[in-house]
C-alpha positions as CSV (number, residue, x, y, z in Angstrom):
1,M,0.1,-0.1,-0.1
2,R,3.0,2.5,-0.7
3,F,3.3,4.2,-3.8
4,N,5.2,6.6,-5.7
5,I,4.4,9.3,-7.9
6,G,5.9,9.9,-11.0
7,L,5.3,13.1,-13.2
8,D,6.9,13.6,-17.1
9,L,5.9,16.4,-18.0
10,G,6.4,16.5,-22.1
11,S,5.7,18.0,-25.5
12,G,2.6,16.0,-26.2
13,S,1.1,15.6,-22.5
14,I,1.7,16.1,-19.1
15,R,1.4,12.5,-17.4
16,A,1.2,11.8,-13.5
17,G,1.5,7.6,-12.7
18,A,1.0,6.6,-8.6
19,F,3.4,3.2,-8.6
20,D,4.1,0.5,-5.9
21,L,7.3,-0.6,-4.9
22,R,7.1,-3.7,-7.7
23,G,6.6,-0.6,-10.7
24,R,3.2,-1.0,-11.6
25,P,0.5,1.3,-11.9
26,V,-2.6,2.1,-9.7
27,R,-3.9,4.9,-12.4
28,I,-1.8,7.1,-15.4
29,A,-3.4,10.5,-15.7
30,S,-2.7,12.7,-18.8
31,R,-4.1,16.2,-20.3
32,P,-2.4,17.5,-23.2
33,S,0.7,19.9,-23.2
34,V,-0.7,23.2,-24.9
35,S,1.4,25.6,-26.8
36,V,0.3,29.0,-28.3
37,A,1.7,31.4,-30.4
38,P,0.9,34.6,-28.3
39,D,1.2,37.4,-31.2
40,P,0.1,36.4,-34.5
41,S,2.2,38.7,-36.1
42,R,5.2,36.4,-34.9
43,P,4.3,32.8,-35.7
44,G,7.6,31.4,-35.0
45,E,7.3,32.3,-31.2
46,M,6.1,29.3,-29.6
47,V,5.4,29.5,-25.5
48,W,4.2,26.6,-23.3
49,P,1.7,29.2,-20.6
50,H,3.1,28.4,-17.4
51,R,-0.3,28.5,-15.7
52,E,-1.0,26.3,-18.0
53,V,2.1,23.8,-16.9
54,W,0.9,24.4,-13.7
55,A,-2.8,23.7,-14.0
56,A,-2.4,20.5,-15.7
57,T,-0.1,19.3,-13.1
58,C,-2.3,19.6,-10.7
59,A,-5.3,18.0,-12.9
60,V,-3.2,15.1,-13.3
61,L,-1.9,14.5,-9.8
62,A,-5.0,15.1,-8.6
63,E,-7.1,12.3,-10.9
64,V,-3.9,10.0,-9.7
65,M,-4.5,11.0,-5.6
66,A,-8.2,9.9,-6.4
67,A,-7.9,7.0,-7.1
68,L,-5.4,5.2,-4.6
69,P,-7.2,2.9,-2.3
70,P,-8.0,3.7,0.9
71,G,-5.2,4.1,3.4
72,A,-2.6,3.9,0.8
73,E,0.7,6.0,1.7
74,V,2.4,8.4,-0.5
75,G,6.1,7.9,-0.5
76,A,7.7,10.9,-2.7
77,I,7.1,12.3,-5.6
78,A,9.6,12.8,-8.9
79,A,9.2,14.7,-12.3
80,A,10.9,14.1,-16.0
81,C,10.8,16.5,-17.9
82,L,11.4,17.4,-22.0
83,G,14.7,19.7,-22.1
84,M,15.5,23.4,-22.6
85,D,12.2,25.2,-22.2
86,G,12.7,27.1,-18.9
87,V,11.2,30.0,-17.2
88,P,12.3,33.3,-15.4
89,I,11.3,33.5,-11.5
90,G,11.5,36.6,-9.3
91,R,12.7,36.7,-5.9
92,D,9.2,36.5,-4.7
93,G,8.6,33.6,-6.8
94,A,6.4,34.8,-9.6
95,A,6.9,33.6,-13.5
96,L,8.0,36.8,-14.9
97,Y,7.5,35.1,-18.2
98,D,5.8,32.2,-20.0
99,F,8.1,29.3,-21.2
100,I,10.2,29.6,-24.8
101,A,8.9,26.1,-26.2
102,W,11.7,24.3,-28.1
103,T,9.7,25.0,-31.3
104,D,10.3,28.5,-31.3
105,T,12.1,29.8,-33.5
106,R,13.1,33.0,-32.0
107,C,16.6,32.0,-31.0
108,I,18.2,31.5,-34.4
109,P,20.5,33.9,-35.0
110,Y,22.2,33.6,-31.7
111,Y,22.4,29.7,-32.5
112,E,23.9,31.0,-35.8
113,A,26.5,33.7,-34.3
114,W,27.5,30.8,-31.6
115,L,28.3,28.7,-34.4
116,R,30.4,31.1,-36.3
117,D,31.9,32.7,-33.4
118,F,32.6,30.1,-30.4
119,T,32.2,27.1,-32.9
120,E,30.5,23.6,-32.2
121,S,33.9,21.8,-31.8
122,R,34.7,24.2,-29.3
123,Q,31.3,23.9,-27.2
124,F,30.7,19.9,-27.9
125,L,34.3,18.6,-26.3
126,A,33.8,21.3,-23.4
127,T,30.3,20.1,-22.3
128,G,29.5,17.4,-24.3
129,T,26.4,19.0,-25.9
130,P,26.4,20.3,-29.2
131,P,24.5,24.1,-29.9
132,R,21.0,23.8,-30.6
133,G,18.8,26.6,-32.1
134,F,16.3,25.9,-28.5
135,S,19.1,25.5,-26.0
136,T,19.0,27.7,-23.1
137,L,21.9,29.5,-23.7
138,F,20.0,31.1,-26.3
139,R,16.8,32.2,-24.5
140,L,19.1,34.0,-21.9
141,Q,20.7,36.1,-24.5
142,W,17.2,37.0,-26.7
143,M,16.1,38.1,-22.6
144,R,18.8,39.9,-22.2
145,D,18.8,41.7,-25.8
146,H,15.2,41.8,-26.1
147,H,13.3,42.2,-22.2
148,P,16.5,43.3,-20.4
149,E,13.8,44.6,-17.4
150,I,12.6,40.9,-17.1
151,L,16.1,39.6,-16.7
152,E,17.1,42.4,-14.3
153,R,14.2,41.5,-11.8
154,T,14.7,37.8,-12.4
155,H,16.0,35.7,-9.9
156,K,16.2,32.5,-11.4
157,W,15.9,30.7,-14.8
158,V,13.9,27.5,-14.3
159,L,13.5,24.5,-16.3
160,M,10.0,22.8,-16.4
161,A,10.5,20.4,-14.3
162,D,12.8,22.7,-11.5
163,F,9.4,25.0,-12.0
164,V,7.1,22.5,-11.0
165,N,9.3,21.4,-7.8
166,F,9.7,24.7,-6.3
167,R,5.6,25.5,-6.5
168,L,5.4,22.0,-4.8
169,C,7.7,22.6,-2.2
170,G,10.1,26.2,-2.6
171,T,13.7,25.0,-3.1
172,L,15.2,25.7,-6.3
173,A,17.4,23.5,-8.1
174,T,18.2,21.0,-11.0
175,D,19.5,18.1,-11.6
176,Y,22.7,17.1,-13.8
177,S,20.9,16.1,-16.8
178,M,18.6,19.1,-17.1
179,A,21.7,21.1,-16.2
180,A,23.3,19.9,-19.7
181,C,20.8,20.9,-21.7
182,T,21.8,24.9,-21.2
183,L,25.0,24.5,-22.8
184,L,26.4,26.0,-19.6
185,F,27.0,23.1,-17.6
186,S,30.7,21.2,-17.6
187,P,29.5,17.4,-16.5
188,A,33.8,16.7,-16.1
189,D,33.4,19.3,-13.3
190,V,29.7,18.5,-11.9
191,A,29.5,22.6,-12.5
192,W,28.1,25.4,-14.4
193,H,31.1,26.3,-17.2
194,K,32.3,30.3,-16.4
195,G,34.1,30.0,-19.5
196,I,31.3,29.0,-21.9
197,A,28.6,31.7,-19.7
198,D,31.9,35.1,-19.9
199,A,32.2,34.6,-23.6
200,A,27.7,34.0,-24.0
201,G,27.7,36.5,-21.8
202,I,25.4,35.3,-18.8
203,D,25.2,35.6,-15.4
204,L,25.6,32.3,-13.8
205,G,24.0,33.3,-10.9
206,L,20.7,33.2,-12.6
207,M,21.3,29.5,-12.7
208,C,20.1,26.8,-10.2
209,D,21.8,24.8,-8.1
210,P,22.9,21.7,-10.2
211,M,22.6,18.6,-8.0
212,P,22.6,13.9,-8.7
213,A,18.7,13.1,-9.8
214,G,17.2,11.4,-6.6
215,T,18.2,14.5,-4.5
216,V,15.5,15.2,-1.5
217,L,14.6,19.2,-2.3
218,G,12.2,19.3,0.3
219,R,8.4,18.6,1.2
220,V,5.2,19.2,-0.8
221,S,3.4,22.9,1.1
222,E,0.4,22.8,2.6
223,A,-0.4,24.9,-0.5
224,A,0.6,22.2,-3.4
225,A,-0.8,20.1,-1.1
226,A,-4.5,21.5,-1.5
227,E,-3.9,22.4,-5.3
228,T,-2.6,18.8,-6.2
229,G,-4.4,16.5,-3.9
230,L,-0.7,15.2,-2.7
231,P,-0.4,14.6,1.3
232,A,1.4,17.5,2.9
233,G,4.7,16.7,3.3
234,T,5.2,14.2,0.9
235,L,9.1,14.4,-0.3
236,V,9.8,15.9,-3.5
237,V,12.8,14.2,-5.3
238,L,14.6,15.7,-8.1
239,G,13.8,13.8,-11.6
240,G,15.6,14.1,-14.6
241,H,15.7,14.8,-18.4
242,D,12.3,12.4,-19.5
243,Y,14.2,10.6,-21.9
244,L,17.1,9.5,-19.5
245,C,14.2,9.0,-16.6
246,G,12.5,6.6,-19.6
247,V,14.9,3.6,-19.7
248,L,15.7,2.9,-15.7
249,P,12.5,0.6,-15.7
250,V,13.5,-1.2,-18.9
251,G,17.4,-1.5,-17.7
252,G,18.8,0.5,-20.3
253,H,20.6,2.2,-17.4
254,Q,23.3,-0.2,-17.3
255,P,26.8,0.4,-19.4
256,G,26.1,-1.2,-23.1
257,A,22.9,-1.1,-23.5
258,V,21.1,0.5,-26.0
259,V,17.3,2.3,-26.2
260,N,15.3,3.8,-28.8
261,V,13.1,6.3,-26.9
262,G,10.0,6.8,-29.7
263,G,8.1,9.8,-29.0
264,T,7.7,13.3,-30.2
265,W,11.9,12.9,-30.4
266,D,13.0,9.9,-31.8
267,V,16.2,9.2,-29.3
268,I,18.9,6.8,-29.8
269,Q,20.0,6.6,-26.2
270,A,23.1,4.3,-24.9
271,T,24.5,4.2,-21.0
272,L,28.3,4.9,-20.4
273,P,30.7,4.3,-18.1
274,E,32.4,7.9,-18.1
275,F,32.5,11.3,-19.9
276,V,34.0,10.3,-23.2
277,V,33.5,13.0,-26.1
278,P,36.0,11.9,-28.5
279,A,36.5,14.8,-31.7
280,A,35.0,12.0,-34.0
281,A,31.8,12.6,-32.6
282,V,31.8,16.6,-33.3
283,G,29.0,17.4,-36.4
284,T,27.1,14.5,-35.5
285,G,24.6,15.5,-33.2
286,W,25.5,13.2,-30.6
287,T,24.8,14.4,-27.0
288,V,27.0,12.7,-23.9
289,E,25.8,14.2,-20.5
290,H,25.0,12.7,-17.0
291,H,23.1,10.2,-16.1
292,V,20.3,10.3,-13.9
293,A,21.3,6.9,-12.4
294,P,24.5,7.8,-10.4
295,G,28.0,7.6,-11.2
296,R,26.9,7.0,-15.5
297,F,26.8,9.4,-18.4
298,S,24.1,9.5,-21.5
299,A,25.4,9.5,-24.7
300,F,21.9,10.1,-27.3
301,G,21.3,11.1,-30.9
302,A,17.6,11.8,-31.7
303,A,15.9,13.6,-34.6
304,I,12.0,14.4,-34.6
305,G,10.1,11.0,-34.8
306,G,6.3,11.4,-33.3
307,A,6.3,15.0,-34.0
308,V,6.6,14.0,-38.1
309,T,3.8,11.3,-37.7
310,T,1.6,14.0,-35.5
311,W,2.1,16.2,-38.7
312,F,1.1,13.7,-41.3
313,R,-1.9,12.7,-39.5
314,S,-3.3,16.2,-39.3
315,T,-2.1,17.2,-42.6
316,I,-3.2,14.6,-44.8
317,A,-5.8,12.1,-42.8
318,P,-7.3,14.5,-40.7
319,D,-10.5,12.4,-41.3
320,L,-9.2,9.2,-39.6
321,A,-10.0,8.1,-36.0
322,D,-8.1,6.6,-33.7
323,E,-8.5,3.0,-34.4
324,A,-8.9,3.5,-38.5
325,Y,-5.4,5.4,-38.4
326,Y,-3.9,2.8,-36.3
327,A,-5.4,0.0,-38.8
328,L,-3.6,2.1,-41.6
329,V,0.2,2.1,-39.7
330,T,-0.1,-1.4,-39.2
331,Q,-1.0,-1.6,-42.9
332,A,1.6,0.7,-44.3
333,A,4.6,-0.2,-41.8
334,G,4.8,-3.7,-43.7
335,D,3.8,-2.4,-47.5
336,R,6.9,-3.2,-49.6
337,S,5.4,-1.3,-52.9
338,P,7.1,0.8,-54.9
339,L,7.6,3.7,-52.6
340,P,8.4,7.2,-52.9
341,V,11.6,8.4,-50.7
342,F,10.6,10.6,-47.8
343,L,13.1,12.6,-45.7
344,P,11.8,13.3,-42.8
345,H,14.3,16.6,-41.7
346,L,10.9,18.9,-41.0
347,A,12.6,20.4,-38.3
348,G,16.4,20.3,-40.2
349,C,18.4,17.3,-39.6
350,T,20.2,16.3,-36.1
351,G,21.7,13.5,-36.6
352,P,23.8,11.8,-38.2
353,V,24.9,15.2,-39.3
354,V,23.7,18.6,-37.9
355,D,22.3,20.5,-41.1
356,N,19.5,23.3,-39.9
357,T,18.7,24.0,-43.9
358,A,17.7,20.3,-44.4
359,A,13.9,20.0,-45.0
360,G,11.3,17.5,-45.1
361,A,10.3,15.9,-48.8
362,F,8.2,12.5,-50.6
363,L,11.0,12.2,-54.3
364,G,9.3,10.1,-56.5
365,L,5.4,10.9,-56.2
366,R,3.0,9.4,-58.5
367,P,-0.5,10.2,-59.2
368,T,-1.0,6.1,-58.5
369,H,0.4,6.6,-54.9
370,T,-2.0,6.3,-52.3
371,R,-2.4,7.7,-48.7
372,K,-1.0,4.3,-47.5
373,Q,1.9,4.5,-49.8
374,L,2.9,7.8,-48.5
375,L,2.4,6.9,-44.8
376,A,4.7,3.7,-45.6
377,S,7.1,6.4,-47.3
378,V,7.4,8.2,-43.6
379,I,7.5,5.1,-41.8
380,E,10.7,4.5,-43.8
381,G,11.9,7.2,-43.8
382,L,11.9,7.7,-39.9
383,N,13.1,4.5,-40.2
384,F,16.0,5.3,-41.7
385,Q,16.4,8.2,-39.8
386,T,17.3,5.9,-36.6
387,R,19.4,3.5,-38.6
388,E,21.7,6.5,-39.7
389,I,22.1,7.6,-36.1
390,L,22.8,4.1,-35.2
391,A,25.3,3.4,-37.0
392,S,26.7,7.2,-36.6
393,A,27.1,5.5,-32.8
394,A,30.8,4.1,-34.0
395,C,32.0,7.6,-33.5
396,L,31.1,6.3,-29.5
397,G,32.6,3.2,-29.8
398,L,29.4,1.6,-29.4
399,K,28.7,-1.5,-31.3
400,P,25.3,-2.6,-30.5
401,E,23.6,-6.4,-30.7
402,R,20.0,-5.5,-29.4
403,V,17.9,-2.8,-29.4
404,I,15.4,-2.2,-26.8
405,L,12.3,-0.4,-27.7
406,V,9.9,2.1,-25.8
407,G,7.4,4.6,-27.1
408,G,4.4,5.0,-28.6
409,S,5.4,3.1,-31.3
410,A,6.5,0.2,-29.5
411,R,2.8,-0.5,-29.4
412,N,1.9,-1.3,-33.2
413,P,3.4,-5.0,-33.8
414,G,4.0,-3.6,-37.6
415,L,6.2,-0.5,-36.6
416,V,8.4,-2.4,-34.3
417,Q,9.4,-5.3,-36.9
418,G,9.7,-2.2,-39.1
419,K,12.2,-0.9,-36.9
420,A,13.7,-4.4,-36.5
421,D,14.1,-5.0,-40.1
422,A,15.7,-1.4,-40.6
423,L,18.0,-1.7,-37.7
424,G,19.5,-5.1,-38.9
425,L,19.6,-6.3,-35.0
426,P,17.1,-7.8,-32.6
427,V,14.4,-5.5,-31.2
428,D,12.9,-5.8,-27.4
429,V,9.5,-4.4,-26.4
430,P,8.8,-4.1,-23.0
431,D,5.7,-4.8,-21.3
432,I,5.8,-1.3,-19.7
433,A,3.4,1.3,-21.2
434,E,4.3,4.0,-19.1
435,T,8.4,4.0,-18.9
436,T,9.3,7.8,-18.2
437,A,6.7,8.5,-15.2
438,Q,8.1,5.0,-13.8
439,G,11.5,5.9,-13.8
440,A,10.8,9.7,-12.5
441,A,8.6,7.0,-9.5
442,M,11.7,4.7,-9.5
443,L,13.8,8.2,-8.5
444,A,10.9,9.0,-6.0
445,G,11.4,6.1,-4.0
446,L,15.5,5.5,-4.2
447,G,14.9,9.4,-2.3
448,A,12.4,8.4,-0.1
449,G,14.6,5.7,1.0
450,D,12.5,2.6,-0.6
451,F,15.7,1.5,-2.6
452,A,19.0,1.6,-1.5
453,D,20.1,2.2,-5.3
454,I,18.8,2.0,-8.8
455,A,19.5,-1.9,-9.3
456,Q,17.4,-2.3,-6.0
457,A,14.9,-0.4,-7.8
458,G,15.5,-2.2,-11.2
459,D,15.5,-5.7,-9.8
460,A,12.0,-5.2,-8.1
461,L,10.3,-4.5,-10.7
462,T,8.2,-7.0,-12.8
463,C,9.2,-6.5,-16.5
464,S,9.5,-8.9,-19.4
465,F,10.3,-8.1,-23.1
466,T,9.0,-9.4,-26.3
467,R,11.9,-10.0,-28.8
468,T,11.2,-9.2,-32.5
469,D,14.3,-10.5,-34.9
470,P,14.9,-8.9,-38.4
471,D,12.4,-10.0,-41.0
472,P,15.0,-11.2,-44.3
473,E,12.5,-9.7,-46.4
474,G,12.1,-6.6,-44.8
475,R,16.0,-6.1,-44.0
476,D,16.7,-6.6,-47.8
477,H,13.7,-4.2,-48.6
478,Y,15.7,-2.1,-46.1
479,D,19.1,-2.5,-47.1
480,G,18.1,-1.8,-50.6
481,R,17.0,1.4,-50.3
482,I,19.4,2.8,-48.3
483,G,20.9,4.5,-50.7
484,L,18.1,6.1,-52.2
485,F,17.4,7.7,-48.6
486,R,20.9,8.6,-48.7
487,S,21.1,10.6,-52.4
488,A,17.9,11.8,-51.5
489,Y,19.6,14.2,-49.1
490,T,22.7,14.8,-50.7
491,S,20.9,15.9,-53.7
492,L,18.6,18.0,-52.1
493,G,21.5,19.4,-50.4
494,T,22.2,23.0,-52.3
495,L,18.2,23.5,-53.1
496,N,17.8,23.4,-49.4
497,R,20.7,25.6,-48.7
498,Q,19.5,28.0,-51.5
499,M,15.1,28.2,-49.6
500,A,16.3,28.8,-46.2
501,A,18.3,31.8,-47.6
502,G,15.7,33.3,-49.5
503,S,17.2,32.9,-52.9
504,A,15.6,31.8,-56.1
505,E,18.8,31.9,-58.0
506,I,20.3,28.2,-58.7
């Protein structure tokens, strides 16, 4: 009758779950994450309204708490979170602006200037994190230049999970994995990087104290208890980067394990025993950061995945109900007919090369191609993208023999088979649906003293796997078409750069 609460603050939804000490959920509650364009005249600017973030958090927690059996004991709560999106907090604790969303483009000029002046190589070798247009450093520079009056009033710049923790217990802190998202943190030194901050003109006094995941921050206040339904006095424990929390329940924190996290972003994650940033990894999009598992590090390569299929459904298949769309996905995943080639770079290419001018495209369209075949091309293109990112992991010395697949795509057998065929490796799917919230709950249990360490927390779980081996015919299909995918990207490079520059000249 003892439970820990895991929060998952993600791009698609805000979710909460109550898990017993064997990892079994009592209730999972979810609310959509809401991003908006505050000014219609500037559609590139997108924010998560901080009031909506807190309201959705309160709603899912209240729903979960109401579902607990009578007499249930809540040990602790921890939050997993998407990466770089933060909010300035004043000394009175009030939010002074909304969270600038990762889909926002206002900071691209700062990113481009940083690449030119500081260089990607220097950044990666110092911090393990390559610059990205949505990195926290550039949000701070934008705020300094466009709203200095806000930055002057700012006590701390707070990432989303840290904002929720602050509302719950009044403590401002961040974990090492979330600190890495800022471009301002040195994993090797476990400290903020003064040299980078000085070069960027950033006051490190704005950053929260970095601490290991699993650290107890405080206890739920009476006011927060009234809003969330959590018992006052419940321990609030530091969680971490969402994808890292998501690999904990499936053993992805073990050195050598490789996990494919399929969500809004398609992530290849591998756990390392030490902090290694080889020069060969510069420009590949790989990131090396602290793991939420104590004493370990994480390497990940990522590109948007589920966001592409969400785009497809909303623009090409908006008429289909959930059941009909699921059936279409299943049919499309096994389609081996002559397909168009699809490039999934709707947000640029983030691995295995970083190319912000890359764009999405269908190539080879004919009037005979059906909607199902277009979706099959999208699935194929996303699988090619994952294959290319995984292949580039060799720069870190990684040679996986299997891949653990978690996330939404793991629930569709057709997608799982396509992934195995494309990667040419066995794919193991755990019988756990809510890995991210459950991973956060594991960290909550660690902080509450329910587990001596992450290994004991993992041993307590009831988790089994279903293996899908590559199908020879499917593997031949992907092997035979990977050259088309690569050629399509290369051939469109010049055109995409001209279009990104607004040039009509060939």
